[in-house]
N, C-alpha and C positions, 0 to 999 in steps of 0.2 A: 584483492586483485583488481576488482572493478574501480573504475574512477566515476563512471556515471552510466546510467541507463536511461533509454528513451523508448516510449511506446507511442503507438499511433492510436487515436480515439475517433470513433464516428462523430461523437458530440463532445467537443472540447469543453464547453460551459458545464455540461452535465458531469464530465469527468473531473474537471476542476472543483466543483462543488463537493464531490465525493472525496477527493484527495485533501481538500482544505479541511474537512471534517476528520477523516481517518488519520492522516498524518499529523494533524493538530493535536491529536490525543498522545502522540509520541514526542511532541515538542517541535515538529517540522512545520515550516511555513513556506510560503512562496518566497523564493530568493531572487528569481530573475523572470522577466517576461519579454519575449520578442514576438510581436504580433500574436499569433495563436499558440506560440510555444511557451510553456510555463515550466520553470524548473523549481522543484522543491527541495529542501534540505534544512540543514541546521548550521549556525555559525557562518552565514553568509555564502555558503558554498552549496550550489544546487548539485545533488547527486542523482535525482530521479526527475526525469523530464516527461511531459505529456505533449502531444501535438496532433494535428489533424491527420487523418487517414489520407496518405499521399500516394499509395500504391495499392492496387488491387480494389476489390469491391467489399471486402469483409476482413476483419481482424481474425488472426488465428490466436486463440486464447494463450496466454502465457502464465507462468507461475512467478510471483515475485514475493519475496519475504523480507520484511522490514524489522530491524533490530529493535527490541524493547529493552528498557533498562532493567525492568523487573516484571513480575507476573501481574501486577496491578495495571501496568502499562499495556500489556497484551489484552487484558480485559477492557481497558479504556478504549484502545482502537477498535475492538470488537463492537462494543456498544455504540461508539460514534459511527461506525460504518453501517451497522444495522439501522440506527436512527436515521442515517441518510439514505436508506432504502436498499442497502445491499442484501443479496441472498445469502443466507448462512449455509456454509458448507460443513464446517466443524466448530462446535462452541470451544471456548478455552478449555484446555485440559493438558495433562501430561501426555507425552508420546515416548514411552520408554523404549519402543522398538528403534528410536533414533539414538537416544542415550537417556540415562536416568533423570536428568534435569531438564530436558527438552520440554518446554511448555509453550504451546502455540494455539492459535485460533485462525480460521480460514474463512474468507467471504469472497463473493463475486463482485467485482466492480461494474459500472454501467456497461462496459464492453465485453463482459464475460470472463475477464481475467481472474485467475486464482490468487487473491491477495492475502497474505499471511503476516501476522505479527508474531515474533518469536523471541523468547527469552531462554538463554542457555544456562543461566544461574540457578542454584537451588533457592528455595523460598528464604 
């Protein structure tokens, strides 16, 4: 349903470094840059954007989940994010309360957002 999503960041360079590492683990890269706005995605199409905080004085944390091709990719994003300084919310594991094959990991980005990598496929 979504074509793309954009979030505002207090420190765009810090957020960009975090998402370079975290999304790089899933094969995502910077696809476009317009000034301080950076679009990440795969296959030349940005679907996740970051930019400067333009409204208000603080972010309201959001939850965003990125699709991982397999459970190893979930673990790779988790490791890359933690190595980039992310706070651990939940280490990679099955979440059977969502469905039997739901495998996810959760971290906080530099702006306090809840970032998840999720694979819906069985091992």
